[in-house]
PyMOL CGO cylinders between C-alpha atoms (Angstrom):
from pymol import cmd
from pymol.cgo import CYLINDER

trace = [
    CYLINDER, 3.86, 35.29, 38.29, 1.39, 33.59, 41.11, 0.3, 1, 1, 1, 1, 1, 1,
    CYLINDER, 1.39, 33.59, 41.11, 0.63, 34.34, 44.53, 0.3, 1, 1, 1, 1, 1, 1,
    CYLINDER, 0.63, 34.34, 44.53, -1.65, 32.01, 46.77, 0.3, 1, 1, 1, 1, 1, 1,
    CYLINDER, -1.65, 32.01, 46.77, -3.76, 32.48, 49.17, 0.3, 1, 1, 1, 1, 1, 1,
    CYLINDER, -3.76, 32.48, 49.17, -5.49, 29.69, 50.57, 0.3, 1, 1, 1, 1, 1, 1,
    CYLINDER, -5.49, 29.69, 50.57, -7.84, 28.31, 47.46, 0.3, 1, 1, 1, 1, 1, 1,
    CYLINDER, -7.84, 28.31, 47.46, -6.98, 31.17, 44.91, 0.3, 1, 1, 1, 1, 1, 1,
    CYLINDER, -6.98, 31.17, 44.91, -4.01, 31.29, 43.24, 0.3, 1, 1, 1, 1, 1, 1,
    CYLINDER, -4.01, 31.29, 43.24, -3.50, 35.20, 41.92, 0.3, 1, 1, 1, 1, 1, 1,
    CYLINDER, -3.50, 35.20, 41.92, -1.88, 36.07, 38.82, 0.3, 1, 1, 1, 1, 1, 1,
    CYLINDER, -1.88, 36.07, 38.82, -0.02, 39.42, 39.03, 0.3, 1, 1, 1, 1, 1, 1,
    CYLINDER, -0.02, 39.42, 39.03, 3.22, 41.31, 37.95, 0.3, 1, 1, 1, 1, 1, 1,
    CYLINDER, 3.22, 41.31, 37.95, 5.24, 43.26, 40.67, 0.3, 1, 1, 1, 1, 1, 1,
    CYLINDER, 5.24, 43.26, 40.67, 4.69, 46.35, 38.89, 0.3, 1, 1, 1, 1, 1, 1,
    CYLINDER, 4.69, 46.35, 38.89, 1.19, 46.18, 38.71, 0.3, 1, 1, 1, 1, 1, 1,
    CYLINDER, 1.19, 46.18, 38.71, 1.11, 45.32, 42.90, 0.3, 1, 1, 1, 1, 1, 1,
    CYLINDER, 1.11, 45.32, 42.90, 0.07, 48.90, 44.46, 0.3, 1, 1, 1, 1, 1, 1,
    CYLINDER, 0.07, 48.90, 44.46, 0.25, 47.80, 47.49, 0.3, 1, 1, 1, 1, 1, 1,
    CYLINDER, 0.25, 47.80, 47.49, -2.66, 45.19, 47.98, 0.3, 1, 1, 1, 1, 1, 1,
    CYLINDER, -2.66, 45.19, 47.98, -0.57, 42.17, 48.26, 0.3, 1, 1, 1, 1, 1, 1,
    CYLINDER, -0.57, 42.17, 48.26, 0.70, 43.87, 51.70, 0.3, 1, 1, 1, 1, 1, 1,
    CYLINDER, 0.70, 43.87, 51.70, -2.16, 45.53, 53.06, 0.3, 1, 1, 1, 1, 1, 1,
    CYLINDER, -2.16, 45.53, 53.06, -4.84, 42.27, 52.24, 0.3, 1, 1, 1, 1, 1, 1,
    CYLINDER, -4.84, 42.27, 52.24, -4.84, 40.75, 55.81, 0.3, 1, 1, 1, 1, 1, 1,
    CYLINDER, -4.84, 40.75, 55.81, -5.37, 43.89, 57.75, 0.3, 1, 1, 1, 1, 1, 1,
    CYLINDER, -5.37, 43.89, 57.75, -8.29, 44.53, 55.51, 0.3, 1, 1, 1, 1, 1, 1,
    CYLINDER, -8.29, 44.53, 55.51, -9.55, 40.45, 56.09, 0.3, 1, 1, 1, 1, 1, 1,
    CYLINDER, -9.55, 40.45, 56.09, -9.39, 41.36, 59.96, 0.3, 1, 1, 1, 1, 1, 1,
    CYLINDER, -9.39, 41.36, 59.96, -11.10, 44.89, 59.89, 0.3, 1, 1, 1, 1, 1, 1,
    CYLINDER, -11.10, 44.89, 59.89, -13.80, 43.23, 57.95, 0.3, 1, 1, 1, 1, 1, 1,
    CYLINDER, -13.80, 43.23, 57.95, -14.22, 40.31, 60.21, 0.3, 1, 1, 1, 1, 1, 1,
    CYLINDER, -14.22, 40.31, 60.21, -14.41, 42.45, 63.09, 0.3, 1, 1, 1, 1, 1, 1,
    CYLINDER, -14.41, 42.45, 63.09, -16.53, 45.34, 62.20, 0.3, 1, 1, 1, 1, 1, 1,
    CYLINDER, -16.53, 45.34, 62.20, -18.58, 44.32, 59.10, 0.3, 1, 1, 1, 1, 1, 1,
    CYLINDER, -18.58, 44.32, 59.10, -18.60, 40.61, 58.86, 0.3, 1, 1, 1, 1, 1, 1,
    CYLINDER, -18.60, 40.61, 58.86, -20.04, 38.26, 55.84, 0.3, 1, 1, 1, 1, 1, 1,
    CYLINDER, -20.04, 38.26, 55.84, -21.26, 40.03, 52.92, 0.3, 1, 1, 1, 1, 1, 1,
    CYLINDER, -21.26, 40.03, 52.92, -23.59, 38.84, 49.94, 0.3, 1, 1, 1, 1, 1, 1,
    CYLINDER, -23.59, 38.84, 49.94, -21.68, 41.46, 47.26, 0.3, 1, 1, 1, 1, 1, 1,
    CYLINDER, -21.68, 41.46, 47.26, -18.49, 43.14, 47.29, 0.3, 1, 1, 1, 1, 1, 1,
    CYLINDER, -18.49, 43.14, 47.29, -16.42, 45.09, 44.66, 0.3, 1, 1, 1, 1, 1, 1,
    CYLINDER, -16.42, 45.09, 44.66, -12.48, 46.07, 44.47, 0.3, 1, 1, 1, 1, 1, 1,
    CYLINDER, -12.48, 46.07, 44.47, -12.08, 49.64, 43.59, 0.3, 1, 1, 1, 1, 1, 1,
    CYLINDER, -12.08, 49.64, 43.59, -8.72, 50.23, 42.12, 0.3, 1, 1, 1, 1, 1, 1,
    CYLINDER, -8.72, 50.23, 42.12, -8.28, 46.55, 42.23, 0.3, 1, 1, 1, 1, 1, 1,
    CYLINDER, -8.28, 46.55, 42.23, -4.75, 45.84, 40.42, 0.3, 1, 1, 1, 1, 1, 1,
    CYLINDER, -4.75, 45.84, 40.42, -4.78, 42.45, 40.44, 0.3, 1, 1, 1, 1, 1, 1,
    CYLINDER, -4.78, 42.45, 40.44, -6.83, 42.03, 43.22, 0.3, 1, 1, 1, 1, 1, 1,
    CYLINDER, -6.83, 42.03, 43.22, -5.36, 40.54, 46.38, 0.3, 1, 1, 1, 1, 1, 1,
    CYLINDER, -5.36, 40.54, 46.38, -8.22, 42.21, 48.74, 0.3, 1, 1, 1, 1, 1, 1,
    CYLINDER, -8.22, 42.21, 48.74, -10.88, 41.15, 46.59, 0.3, 1, 1, 1, 1, 1, 1,
    CYLINDER, -10.88, 41.15, 46.59, -9.61, 37.33, 46.00, 0.3, 1, 1, 1, 1, 1, 1,
    CYLINDER, -9.61, 37.33, 46.00, -8.65, 37.43, 49.64, 0.3, 1, 1, 1, 1, 1, 1,
    CYLINDER, -8.65, 37.43, 49.64, -12.24, 38.52, 50.64, 0.3, 1, 1, 1, 1, 1, 1,
    CYLINDER, -12.24, 38.52, 50.64, -13.59, 35.15, 48.24, 0.3, 1, 1, 1, 1, 1, 1,
    CYLINDER, -13.59, 35.15, 48.24, -11.14, 32.52, 49.30, 0.3, 1, 1, 1, 1, 1, 1,
    CYLINDER, -11.14, 32.52, 49.30, -11.84, 33.58, 53.35, 0.3, 1, 1, 1, 1, 1, 1,
    CYLINDER, -11.84, 33.58, 53.35, -15.75, 33.20, 52.28, 0.3, 1, 1, 1, 1, 1, 1,
    CYLINDER, -15.75, 33.20, 52.28, -16.64, 36.80, 53.32, 0.3, 1, 1, 1, 1, 1, 1,
    CYLINDER, -16.64, 36.80, 53.32, -18.48, 37.58, 50.22, 0.3, 1, 1, 1, 1, 1, 1,
    CYLINDER, -18.48, 37.58, 50.22, -20.52, 35.36, 47.81, 0.3, 1, 1, 1, 1, 1, 1,
    CYLINDER, -20.52, 35.36, 47.81, -20.03, 37.65, 44.85, 0.3, 1, 1, 1, 1, 1, 1,
    CYLINDER, -20.03, 37.65, 44.85, -17.11, 39.61, 43.97, 0.3, 1, 1, 1, 1, 1, 1,
    CYLINDER, -17.11, 39.61, 43.97, -16.68, 42.29, 41.37, 0.3, 1, 1, 1, 1, 1, 1,
    CYLINDER, -16.68, 42.29, 41.37, -13.22, 44.13, 40.24, 0.3, 1, 1, 1, 1, 1, 1,
    CYLINDER, -13.22, 44.13, 40.24, -12.23, 47.49, 38.28, 0.3, 1, 1, 1, 1, 1, 1,
    CYLINDER, -12.23, 47.49, 38.28, -9.26, 49.02, 37.65, 0.3, 1, 1, 1, 1, 1, 1,
    CYLINDER, -9.26, 49.02, 37.65, -8.12, 51.76, 34.97, 0.3, 1, 1, 1, 1, 1, 1,
    CYLINDER, -8.12, 51.76, 34.97, -5.08, 49.71, 33.96, 0.3, 1, 1, 1, 1, 1, 1,
    CYLINDER, -5.08, 49.71, 33.96, -5.70, 47.06, 31.46, 0.3, 1, 1, 1, 1, 1, 1,
    CYLINDER, -5.70, 47.06, 31.46, -3.13, 44.94, 32.16, 0.3, 1, 1, 1, 1, 1, 1,
    CYLINDER, -3.13, 44.94, 32.16, -4.10, 44.64, 36.13, 0.3, 1, 1, 1, 1, 1, 1,
    CYLINDER, -4.10, 44.64, 36.13, -7.69, 43.72, 34.69, 0.3, 1, 1, 1, 1, 1, 1,
    CYLINDER, -7.69, 43.72, 34.69, -6.30, 40.89, 32.59, 0.3, 1, 1, 1, 1, 1, 1,
    CYLINDER, -6.30, 40.89, 32.59, -4.26, 39.89, 35.50, 0.3, 1, 1, 1, 1, 1, 1,
    CYLINDER, -4.26, 39.89, 35.50, -7.82, 39.35, 37.27, 0.3, 1, 1, 1, 1, 1, 1,
    CYLINDER, -7.82, 39.35, 37.27, -9.35, 37.97, 34.32, 0.3, 1, 1, 1, 1, 1, 1,
    CYLINDER, -9.35, 37.97, 34.32, -6.67, 34.87, 34.23, 0.3, 1, 1, 1, 1, 1, 1,
    CYLINDER, -6.67, 34.87, 34.23, -6.99, 34.54, 38.11, 0.3, 1, 1, 1, 1, 1, 1,
    CYLINDER, -6.99, 34.54, 38.11, -10.97, 34.32, 37.44, 0.3, 1, 1, 1, 1, 1, 1,
    CYLINDER, -10.97, 34.32, 37.44, -10.63, 31.60, 34.54, 0.3, 1, 1, 1, 1, 1, 1,
    CYLINDER, -10.63, 31.60, 34.54, -8.03, 29.42, 36.09, 0.3, 1, 1, 1, 1, 1, 1,
    CYLINDER, -8.03, 29.42, 36.09, -9.42, 29.15, 39.60, 0.3, 1, 1, 1, 1, 1, 1,
    CYLINDER, -9.42, 29.15, 39.60, -12.92, 28.48, 38.05, 0.3, 1, 1, 1, 1, 1, 1,
    CYLINDER, -12.92, 28.48, 38.05, -14.37, 31.67, 39.52, 0.3, 1, 1, 1, 1, 1, 1,
    CYLINDER, -14.37, 31.67, 39.52, -16.59, 32.79, 36.52, 0.3, 1, 1, 1, 1, 1, 1,
    CYLINDER, -16.59, 32.79, 36.52, -19.95, 32.42, 38.66, 0.3, 1, 1, 1, 1, 1, 1,
    CYLINDER, -19.95, 32.42, 38.66, -18.44, 34.27, 41.44, 0.3, 1, 1, 1, 1, 1, 1,
    CYLINDER, -18.44, 34.27, 41.44, -16.49, 37.10, 40.13, 0.3, 1, 1, 1, 1, 1, 1,
    CYLINDER, -16.49, 37.10, 40.13, -16.46, 40.02, 37.34, 0.3, 1, 1, 1, 1, 1, 1,
    CYLINDER, -16.46, 40.02, 37.34, -13.44, 42.31, 36.53, 0.3, 1, 1, 1, 1, 1, 1,
    CYLINDER, -13.44, 42.31, 36.53, -14.31, 45.42, 34.74, 0.3, 1, 1, 1, 1, 1, 1,
    CYLINDER, -14.31, 45.42, 34.74, -11.72, 47.87, 32.66, 0.3, 1, 1, 1, 1, 1, 1,
    CYLINDER, -11.72, 47.87, 32.66, -12.80, 51.03, 33.89, 0.3, 1, 1, 1, 1, 1, 1,
    CYLINDER, -12.80, 51.03, 33.89, -12.04, 55.01, 34.63, 0.3, 1, 1, 1, 1, 1, 1,
    CYLINDER, -12.04, 55.01, 34.63, -13.56, 54.63, 38.30, 0.3, 1, 1, 1, 1, 1, 1,
    CYLINDER, -13.56, 54.63, 38.30, -16.99, 53.58, 37.90, 0.3, 1, 1, 1, 1, 1, 1,
    CYLINDER, -16.99, 53.58, 37.90, -18.02, 54.67, 34.74, 0.3, 1, 1, 1, 1, 1, 1,
    CYLINDER, -18.02, 54.67, 34.74, -17.74, 51.40, 32.83, 0.3, 1, 1, 1, 1, 1, 1,
    CYLINDER, -17.74, 51.40, 32.83, -19.41, 49.43, 35.45, 0.3, 1, 1, 1, 1, 1, 1,
    CYLINDER, -19.41, 49.43, 35.45, -23.27, 48.03, 34.34, 0.3, 1, 1, 1, 1, 1, 1,
    CYLINDER, -23.27, 48.03, 34.34, -25.51, 48.98, 37.12, 0.3, 1, 1, 1, 1, 1, 1,
    CYLINDER, -25.51, 48.98, 37.12, -25.62, 47.03, 40.17, 0.3, 1, 1, 1, 1, 1, 1,
    CYLINDER, -25.62, 47.03, 40.17, -25.84, 46.74, 44.23, 0.3, 1, 1, 1, 1, 1, 1,
    CYLINDER, -25.84, 46.74, 44.23, -22.92, 46.03, 46.68, 0.3, 1, 1, 1, 1, 1, 1,
    CYLINDER, -22.92, 46.03, 46.68, -22.80, 45.27, 50.28, 0.3, 1, 1, 1, 1, 1, 1,
    CYLINDER, -22.80, 45.27, 50.28, -19.38, 46.18, 50.61, 0.3, 1, 1, 1, 1, 1, 1,
    CYLINDER, -19.38, 46.18, 50.61, -16.63, 48.17, 48.73, 0.3, 1, 1, 1, 1, 1, 1,
    CYLINDER, -16.63, 48.17, 48.73, -12.71, 47.71, 49.44, 0.3, 1, 1, 1, 1, 1, 1,
    CYLINDER, -12.71, 47.71, 49.44, -9.74, 49.61, 48.04, 0.3, 1, 1, 1, 1, 1, 1,
    CYLINDER, -9.74, 49.61, 48.04, -6.65, 50.96, 47.71, 0.3, 1, 1, 1, 1, 1, 1,
    CYLINDER, -6.65, 50.96, 47.71, -6.73, 53.88, 45.43, 0.3, 1, 1, 1, 1, 1, 1,
    CYLINDER, -6.73, 53.88, 45.43, -3.65, 56.43, 44.74, 0.3, 1, 1, 1, 1, 1, 1,
    CYLINDER, -3.65, 56.43, 44.74, -2.65, 58.08, 47.65, 0.3, 1, 1, 1, 1, 1, 1,
    CYLINDER, -2.65, 58.08, 47.65, -0.97, 61.45, 46.51, 0.3, 1, 1, 1, 1, 1, 1,
    CYLINDER, -0.97, 61.45, 46.51, -2.46, 64.63, 45.18, 0.3, 1, 1, 1, 1, 1, 1,
    CYLINDER, -2.46, 64.63, 45.18, 0.90, 65.30, 43.06, 0.3, 1, 1, 1, 1, 1, 1,
    CYLINDER, 0.90, 65.30, 43.06, 3.72, 63.24, 41.90, 0.3, 1, 1, 1, 1, 1, 1,
    CYLINDER, 3.72, 63.24, 41.90, 6.34, 62.00, 44.40, 0.3, 1, 1, 1, 1, 1, 1,
    CYLINDER, 6.34, 62.00, 44.40, 9.66, 61.52, 43.05, 0.3, 1, 1, 1, 1, 1, 1,
    CYLINDER, 9.66, 61.52, 43.05, 10.92, 59.55, 45.98, 0.3, 1, 1, 1, 1, 1, 1,
    CYLINDER, 10.92, 59.55, 45.98, 8.09, 56.56, 45.38, 0.3, 1, 1, 1, 1, 1, 1,
    CYLINDER, 8.09, 56.56, 45.38, 9.16, 53.71, 43.90, 0.3, 1, 1, 1, 1, 1, 1,
    CYLINDER, 9.16, 53.71, 43.90, 8.25, 53.44, 40.25, 0.3, 1, 1, 1, 1, 1, 1,
    CYLINDER, 8.25, 53.44, 40.25, 6.61, 49.48, 40.27, 0.3, 1, 1, 1, 1, 1, 1,
    CYLINDER, 6.61, 49.48, 40.27, 3.37, 51.44, 41.54, 0.3, 1, 1, 1, 1, 1, 1,
    CYLINDER, 3.37, 51.44, 41.54, 1.55, 51.89, 38.21, 0.3, 1, 1, 1, 1, 1, 1,
    CYLINDER, 1.55, 51.89, 38.21, -0.54, 54.98, 39.39, 0.3, 1, 1, 1, 1, 1, 1,
    CYLINDER, -0.54, 54.98, 39.39, 0.19, 56.94, 42.80, 0.3, 1, 1, 1, 1, 1, 1,
    CYLINDER, 0.19, 56.94, 42.80, -1.24, 60.29, 42.10, 0.3, 1, 1, 1, 1, 1, 1,
    CYLINDER, -1.24, 60.29, 42.10, -4.94, 61.11, 42.36, 0.3, 1, 1, 1, 1, 1, 1,
    CYLINDER, -4.94, 61.11, 42.36, -4.71, 64.82, 40.54, 0.3, 1, 1, 1, 1, 1, 1,
    CYLINDER, -4.71, 64.82, 40.54, -6.53, 67.22, 43.02, 0.3, 1, 1, 1, 1, 1, 1,
    CYLINDER, -6.53, 67.22, 43.02, -8.39, 64.41, 44.24, 0.3, 1, 1, 1, 1, 1, 1,
    CYLINDER, -8.39, 64.41, 44.24, -10.57, 63.90, 40.95, 0.3, 1, 1, 1, 1, 1, 1,
    CYLINDER, -10.57, 63.90, 40.95, -10.31, 59.93, 41.55, 0.3, 1, 1, 1, 1, 1, 1,
    CYLINDER, -10.31, 59.93, 41.55, -11.69, 59.92, 45.37, 0.3, 1, 1, 1, 1, 1, 1,
    CYLINDER, -11.69, 59.92, 45.37, -14.39, 63.01, 43.99, 0.3, 1, 1, 1, 1, 1, 1,
    CYLINDER, -14.39, 63.01, 43.99, -15.83, 60.80, 41.34, 0.3, 1, 1, 1, 1, 1, 1,
    CYLINDER, -15.83, 60.80, 41.34, -15.82, 57.64, 43.03, 0.3, 1, 1, 1, 1, 1, 1,
    CYLINDER, -15.82, 57.64, 43.03, -17.57, 59.11, 46.41, 0.3, 1, 1, 1, 1, 1, 1,
    CYLINDER, -17.57, 59.11, 46.41, -20.20, 60.94, 43.79, 0.3, 1, 1, 1, 1, 1, 1,
    CYLINDER, -20.20, 60.94, 43.79, -20.93, 57.59, 41.77, 0.3, 1, 1, 1, 1, 1, 1,
    CYLINDER, -20.93, 57.59, 41.77, -20.64, 55.07, 44.64, 0.3, 1, 1, 1, 1, 1, 1,
    CYLINDER, -20.64, 55.07, 44.64, -24.12, 55.61, 46.55, 0.3, 1, 1, 1, 1, 1, 1,
    CYLINDER, -24.12, 55.61, 46.55, -25.75, 54.43, 43.22, 0.3, 1, 1, 1, 1, 1, 1,
    CYLINDER, -25.75, 54.43, 43.22, -24.33, 50.84, 43.77, 0.3, 1, 1, 1, 1, 1, 1,
    CYLINDER, -24.33, 50.84, 43.77, -24.21, 50.45, 47.62, 0.3, 1, 1, 1, 1, 1, 1,
    CYLINDER, -24.21, 50.45, 47.62, -27.24, 48.66, 48.86, 0.3, 1, 1, 1, 1, 1, 1,
    CYLINDER, -27.24, 48.66, 48.86, -28.78, 50.42, 52.24, 0.3, 1, 1, 1, 1, 1, 1,
    CYLINDER, -28.78, 50.42, 52.24, -26.60, 49.88, 55.12, 0.3, 1, 1, 1, 1, 1, 1,
    CYLINDER, -26.60, 49.88, 55.12, -23.76, 49.23, 52.65, 0.3, 1, 1, 1, 1, 1, 1,
    CYLINDER, -23.76, 49.23, 52.65, -19.92, 49.85, 53.67, 0.3, 1, 1, 1, 1, 1, 1,
    CYLINDER, -19.92, 49.85, 53.67, -16.95, 51.06, 52.14, 0.3, 1, 1, 1, 1, 1, 1,
    CYLINDER, -16.95, 51.06, 52.14, -13.27, 50.14, 53.26, 0.3, 1, 1, 1, 1, 1, 1,
    CYLINDER, -13.27, 50.14, 53.26, -10.68, 52.02, 51.86, 0.3, 1, 1, 1, 1, 1, 1,
    CYLINDER, -10.68, 52.02, 51.86, -7.03, 52.41, 52.81, 0.3, 1, 1, 1, 1, 1, 1,
    CYLINDER, -7.03, 52.41, 52.81, -5.05, 56.11, 52.41, 0.3, 1, 1, 1, 1, 1, 1,
    CYLINDER, -5.05, 56.11, 52.41, -1.91, 57.05, 53.38, 0.3, 1, 1, 1, 1, 1, 1,
    CYLINDER, -1.91, 57.05, 53.38, -1.30, 59.95, 55.93, 0.3, 1, 1, 1, 1, 1, 1,
    CYLINDER, -1.30, 59.95, 55.93, 1.98, 60.82, 53.88, 0.3, 1, 1, 1, 1, 1, 1,
    CYLINDER, 1.98, 60.82, 53.88, -0.33, 62.17, 51.33, 0.3, 1, 1, 1, 1, 1, 1,
    CYLINDER, -0.33, 62.17, 51.33, -3.58, 62.96, 52.90, 0.3, 1, 1, 1, 1, 1, 1,
    CYLINDER, -3.58, 62.96, 52.90, -5.40, 63.26, 56.30, 0.3, 1, 1, 1, 1, 1, 1,
    CYLINDER, -5.40, 63.26, 56.30, -9.02, 61.98, 56.67, 0.3, 1, 1, 1, 1, 1, 1,
    CYLINDER, -9.02, 61.98, 56.67, -10.31, 65.35, 56.65, 0.3, 1, 1, 1, 1, 1, 1,
    CYLINDER, -10.31, 65.35, 56.65, -9.58, 65.91, 52.90, 0.3, 1, 1, 1, 1, 1, 1,
    CYLINDER, -9.58, 65.91, 52.90, -12.02, 63.46, 51.99, 0.3, 1, 1, 1, 1, 1, 1,
    CYLINDER, -12.02, 63.46, 51.99, -14.85, 64.41, 54.82, 0.3, 1, 1, 1, 1, 1, 1,
    CYLINDER, -14.85, 64.41, 54.82, -16.53, 67.13, 52.64, 0.3, 1, 1, 1, 1, 1, 1,
    CYLINDER, -16.53, 67.13, 52.64, -16.84, 64.63, 49.56, 0.3, 1, 1, 1, 1, 1, 1,
    CYLINDER, -16.84, 64.63, 49.56, -18.29, 61.81, 51.56, 0.3, 1, 1, 1, 1, 1, 1,
    CYLINDER, -18.29, 61.81, 51.56, -21.18, 64.06, 53.25, 0.3, 1, 1, 1, 1, 1, 1,
    CYLINDER, -21.18, 64.06, 53.25, -21.88, 65.45, 50.15, 0.3, 1, 1, 1, 1, 1, 1,
    CYLINDER, -21.88, 65.45, 50.15, -23.18, 62.19, 48.65, 0.3, 1, 1, 1, 1, 1, 1,
    CYLINDER, -23.18, 62.19, 48.65, -25.10, 61.27, 51.65, 0.3, 1, 1, 1, 1, 1, 1,
    CYLINDER, -25.10, 61.27, 51.65, -22.52, 59.05, 53.05, 0.3, 1, 1, 1, 1, 1, 1,
    CYLINDER, -22.52, 59.05, 53.05, -21.13, 59.18, 56.43, 0.3, 1, 1, 1, 1, 1, 1,
    CYLINDER, -21.13, 59.18, 56.43, -17.43, 58.46, 58.17, 0.3, 1, 1, 1, 1, 1, 1,
    CYLINDER, -17.43, 58.46, 58.17, -17.92, 55.49, 60.73, 0.3, 1, 1, 1, 1, 1, 1,
    CYLINDER, -17.92, 55.49, 60.73, -14.41, 55.19, 61.97, 0.3, 1, 1, 1, 1, 1, 1,
    CYLINDER, -14.41, 55.19, 61.97, -10.82, 55.97, 60.88, 0.3, 1, 1, 1, 1, 1, 1,
    CYLINDER, -10.82, 55.97, 60.88, -8.71, 52.98, 61.73, 0.3, 1, 1, 1, 1, 1, 1,
    CYLINDER, -8.71, 52.98, 61.73, -5.03, 53.31, 62.19, 0.3, 1, 1, 1, 1, 1, 1,
    CYLINDER, -5.03, 53.31, 62.19, -3.01, 50.57, 59.99, 0.3, 1, 1, 1, 1, 1, 1,
    CYLINDER, -3.01, 50.57, 59.99, -0.79, 48.36, 61.79, 0.3, 1, 1, 1, 1, 1, 1,
    CYLINDER, -0.79, 48.36, 61.79, 0.71, 46.32, 58.91, 0.3, 1, 1, 1, 1, 1, 1,
    CYLINDER, 0.71, 46.32, 58.91, 3.26, 44.85, 61.65, 0.3, 1, 1, 1, 1, 1, 1,
    CYLINDER, 3.26, 44.85, 61.65, 5.37, 47.86, 61.83, 0.3, 1, 1, 1, 1, 1, 1,
    CYLINDER, 5.37, 47.86, 61.83, 4.95, 51.99, 62.68, 0.3, 1, 1, 1, 1, 1, 1,
    CYLINDER, 4.95, 51.99, 62.68, 2.77, 53.00, 59.84, 0.3, 1, 1, 1, 1, 1, 1,
    CYLINDER, 2.77, 53.00, 59.84, 1.54, 56.48, 58.24, 0.3, 1, 1, 1, 1, 1, 1,
    CYLINDER, 1.54, 56.48, 58.24, -1.22, 54.38, 56.78, 0.3, 1, 1, 1, 1, 1, 1,
    CYLINDER, -1.22, 54.38, 56.78, -4.97, 54.53, 57.88, 0.3, 1, 1, 1, 1, 1, 1,
    CYLINDER, -4.97, 54.53, 57.88, -8.12, 53.02, 56.74, 0.3, 1, 1, 1, 1, 1, 1,
    CYLINDER, -8.12, 53.02, 56.74, -11.38, 54.63, 56.58, 0.3, 1, 1, 1, 1, 1, 1,
    CYLINDER, -11.38, 54.63, 56.58, -14.67, 53.13, 57.21, 0.3, 1, 1, 1, 1, 1, 1,
    CYLINDER, -14.67, 53.13, 57.21, -17.51, 54.96, 55.75, 0.3, 1, 1, 1, 1, 1, 1,
    CYLINDER, -17.51, 54.96, 55.75, -21.32, 53.75, 55.81, 0.3, 1, 1, 1, 1, 1, 1,
    CYLINDER, -21.32, 53.75, 55.81, -24.29, 54.91, 53.56, 0.3, 1, 1, 1, 1, 1, 1,
    CYLINDER, -24.29, 54.91, 53.56, -26.62, 55.01, 56.36, 0.3, 1, 1, 1, 1, 1, 1,
]
cmd.load_cgo(trace, "trace")
């Protein structure tokens, strides 16, 4: 399937969309208001990269790196890159967290990671991965991400209040030389339990 935002036509399958298509407008708004344009951006747990590709389309970043553990999602990203002639601007990796990504530096990291530490039987099955057992994915991310962040780099992740509160992540953030700059309630044009965590390197 194709979803178009401005000049970029994104390839995706509904079963691979973990919510990025719904929340990318609010990512854009927060980044425009609180961070501004950057040179390099990375989308963590990218899925088919609605958030990352929308940053490129809005010219909020010059270079984009994408990664996901689901091979099918990465193939969609690569197809989007190729068919939109973005080879000089974007790259996509099949990676378990950051483990398979070559050394590089980013100014901004965005992501919509799994929101629950245990299986939720009432969640739609179209979401590929919605469980982060014992928060191991988050812990691995916060442990490794500092090496990839430029000085004064920013992280903006969306989380779900039905599965966590911000304090769940405070220790793993602080332990790795990062700080929580702000917790932002997610609107999504309706009452919502979602929230954004804006994390800074300095």
